[in-house]
C-alpha positions in Angstrom: 36.4 15.0 -31.8 33.4 13.6 -31.9 31.0 14.9 -34.3 28.2 17.2 -32.1 24.6 15.8 -32.8 21.5 16.9 -31.5 18.0 14.8 -31.5 14.6 16.0 -32.9 11.1 14.2 -32.8 9.6 14.7 -36.1 5.2 14.5 -36.3 5.1 12.8 -40.1 2.0 12.6 -41.8 2.5 9.5 -43.5 -0.6 9.8 -45.6 0.7 12.8 -47.3 4.1 11.9 -46.4 5.8 14.8 -45.3 7.0 16.4 -42.4 4.5 18.5 -40.4 7.0 20.1 -37.9 9.7 19.1 -35.8 9.8 19.4 -31.6 13.2 20.7 -31.0 15.1 22.4 -28.2 17.7 24.9 -28.0 20.6 23.7 -30.1 18.8 23.1 -33.1 16.8 26.0 -33.1 20.7 27.9 -32.6 21.6 26.5 -36.1 19.1 27.1 -37.9 19.0 31.0 -36.9 22.5 31.2 -37.0 22.6 30.1 -40.7 21.4 33.6 -41.5 24.9 34.1 -40.5 26.4 33.0 -42.8 28.7 34.6 -45.6 27.6 33.8 -49.4 31.2 32.6 -50.1 30.9 30.1 -46.7 27.4 29.1 -48.4 29.1 28.2 -51.4 32.1 26.6 -50.1 30.3 24.4 -48.0 27.7 23.0 -50.2 30.1 23.0 -53.2 30.2 25.5 -56.1 28.1 22.7 -58.7 24.9 22.9 -56.0 24.6 26.7 -56.2 21.5 27.7 -57.8 22.3 30.2 -61.0 25.7 31.7 -61.4 27.3 32.1 -57.9 29.5 29.3 -58.5 31.0 30.7 -61.3 31.5 33.9 -59.5 33.5 32.4 -56.9 35.4 30.1 -59.4 36.6 33.3 -61.1 38.1 34.6 -57.9 40.0 31.5 -57.1 41.3 31.2 -60.3 42.2 34.7 -60.5 46.1 35.3 -60.4 47.4 37.3 -57.8 49.2 39.6 -60.4 45.8 41.1 -60.8 45.3 41.7 -57.0 45.8 44.9 -55.1 48.8 44.9 -53.1 47.6 44.4 -49.3 44.3 42.4 -50.4 43.8 38.8 -50.2 41.5 36.1 -52.4 40.6 34.8 -48.5 38.5 37.7 -48.0 35.9 37.1 -50.5 36.6 33.1 -50.7 36.8 32.7 -47.4 35.3 35.4 -44.8 35.0 35.2 -41.2 31.3 34.8 -40.2 29.9 37.1 -37.6 29.4 34.5 -35.2 30.4 30.7 -35.0 27.7 28.6 -35.8 27.2 25.7 -34.3 27.1 22.1 -36.0 29.2 22.6 -39.4 32.3 22.9 -37.6 33.8 26.4 -39.6 37.3 26.7 -39.0 37.3 30.4 -40.6 36.1 31.7 -37.0 38.4 32.0 -34.1 37.2 30.3 -30.9 37.8 33.6 -28.8 38.2 37.0 -29.7 41.3 38.1 -31.6 41.3 41.7 -32.7 44.5 43.1 -34.8 46.6 46.4 -35.4 49.1 47.4 -37.9 52.6 46.5 -36.9 54.3 48.6 -38.9 53.0 52.6 -37.7 51.9 50.5 -34.3 52.9 53.4 -32.2 50.9 56.3 -34.2 48.1 54.0 -35.4 44.6 53.9 -33.6 43.1 51.6 -36.3 42.0 48.2 -35.4 40.6 45.1 -37.2 39.6 41.3 -36.4 40.8 40.7 -39.8 44.1 39.8 -40.0 44.4 40.1 -44.0 43.1 44.2 -43.9 45.3 46.3 -44.9 46.7 49.6 -43.0 44.6 52.8 -44.2 47.9 54.4 -43.3 50.2 52.8 -44.6 48.5 50.1 -46.4 50.8 47.0 -44.9 48.6 44.0 -43.3 47.2 44.3 -39.8 48.2 41.5 -38.5 49.8 42.5 -34.9 47.7 40.5 -32.3 45.8 42.2 -29.6 44.7 40.7 -26.4 41.2 40.5 -25.6 39.8 41.5 -22.4 36.1 40.1 -21.6 34.0 42.7 -20.0 33.3 41.9 -15.7 30.4 38.9 -15.0 31.0 37.3 -18.7 29.4 33.9 -18.3 31.4 30.9 -17.4 32.6 28.7 -19.9 30.8 25.7 -18.4 27.8 27.1 -18.6 25.3 27.1 -21.5 23.2 30.3 -19.9 23.2 33.1 -22.2 25.1 31.4 -24.8 23.7 30.9 -28.6 20.5 33.1 -29.8 17.5 31.5 -28.1 16.8 30.7 -24.5 16.5 27.1 -23.5 13.3 27.4 -21.6 10.9 25.8 -23.9 10.4 23.4 -26.6 10.3 24.9 -30.0 8.2 23.8 -32.7 10.5 24.4 -36.2 8.0 23.7 -39.6 8.7 21.7 -42.7 9.7 25.3 -44.2 11.5 26.5 -41.0 9.4 28.7 -39.4 10.0 28.6 -35.9 7.5 29.4 -33.1 7.6 28.4 -29.2 5.0 25.2 -29.3 2.3 24.8 -27.1 -1.1 22.2 -27.2 -2.9 25.2 -29.2 -0.3 25.7 -32.0 -0.4 21.9 -32.7 -3.8 21.5 -33.0 -4.2 24.8 -35.3 -1.5 23.2 -37.5 -3.7 19.9 -37.9 -6.3 22.1 -39.0 -4.1 24.1 -41.2 -2.8 21.1 -43.0 -6.1 19.1 -42.9 -5.1 16.6 -41.3 -8.3 14.3 -41.0 -6.9 11.1 -39.7 -5.0 10.9 -36.7 -4.2 7.2 -37.0 -1.4 8.4 -40.0 0.8 10.7 -37.6 3.6 9.2 -36.7 6.1 10.8 -34.5 10.0 9.9 -35.3 13.3 10.8 -33.5 16.1 11.6 -35.5 19.7 12.6 -34.8 20.9 16.0 -36.3 24.6 16.7 -37.1 27.0 17.9 -39.6 25.9 16.0 -42.2 22.0 16.9 -42.0 23.0 20.0 -41.1 24.4 20.5 -44.9 21.4 18.5 -46.2 19.5 21.2 -44.7 21.3 24.3 -46.2 21.1 22.8 -49.4 17.3 22.1 -49.2 16.8 25.9 -47.9 17.6 27.0 -51.2 15.4 24.8 -53.5 12.7 23.9 -51.5 9.9 24.9 -48.7 9.6 21.2 -47.8 12.9 21.4 -46.2 12.5 19.0 -43.1 10.9 16.6 -45.2 13.9 16.9 -48.0 16.6 15.9 -45.3 14.4 13.3 -43.2 12.2 11.5 -45.4 13.5 10.3 -48.7 11.1 7.4 -50.3 12.5 4.1 -48.6 12.1 6.1 -45.4 8.6 6.7 -46.0 7.6 3.4 -47.7 8.7 1.4 -44.0 6.7 3.7 -41.6 3.7 3.2 -44.2 4.2 -0.3 -44.0 4.7 -0.2 -40.4 1.2 1.2 -40.0 -0.5 -1.4 -42.2 1.1 -4.2 -40.1 0.2 -2.8 -37.2 -3.9 -2.6 -38.5 -3.3 -5.9 -39.8 -3.0 -7.1 -36.2 
């Protein structure tokens, strides 16, 4: 399956060598908002234990390496190591969450239990057996058709959004753009450059990592030293002509 990518338009200040903001559509904004729904263990697994700040990687390692003989009957290490996000996260291609809603109940005391779960590794509170008997989910009337993008995701697909370098998000407008240039004390409009970029899985992981370490997230993801140098060199060539 081909990797999903979205397009972003960056506004770069070549003088200060930073991304001021990105013009983005619904797909990108849905992605960065849904990052908030990622369980901590999923973030550790996506980025790698060595990339985590502090000792959270060690905590993940401890659970991963703990012998099953020390774990309660009916419990499973994947409950902690591979928790299901409450919602699917676009672009990250997570396989932990089923693509459709699935619920389970206990198969041992099926007729007498009213308990239900969305985690097949959960233990039945009545008999402590796994609740792994599948139930069928019936969508409510008026559900959105699968072929339509309306109603999907988190934000509406009606405007272009402004995503700041520190991931602050707001609907874009001419007034907000001008106010932003004043805020960053941009004096030379000639130093500004637009750049279109692709955003996919690799960039998503870089953004997730950068968001844990810095406020200059978009600059970190999209502008390394070589790229900024090329942008600046390009502008100097234009001026010479």
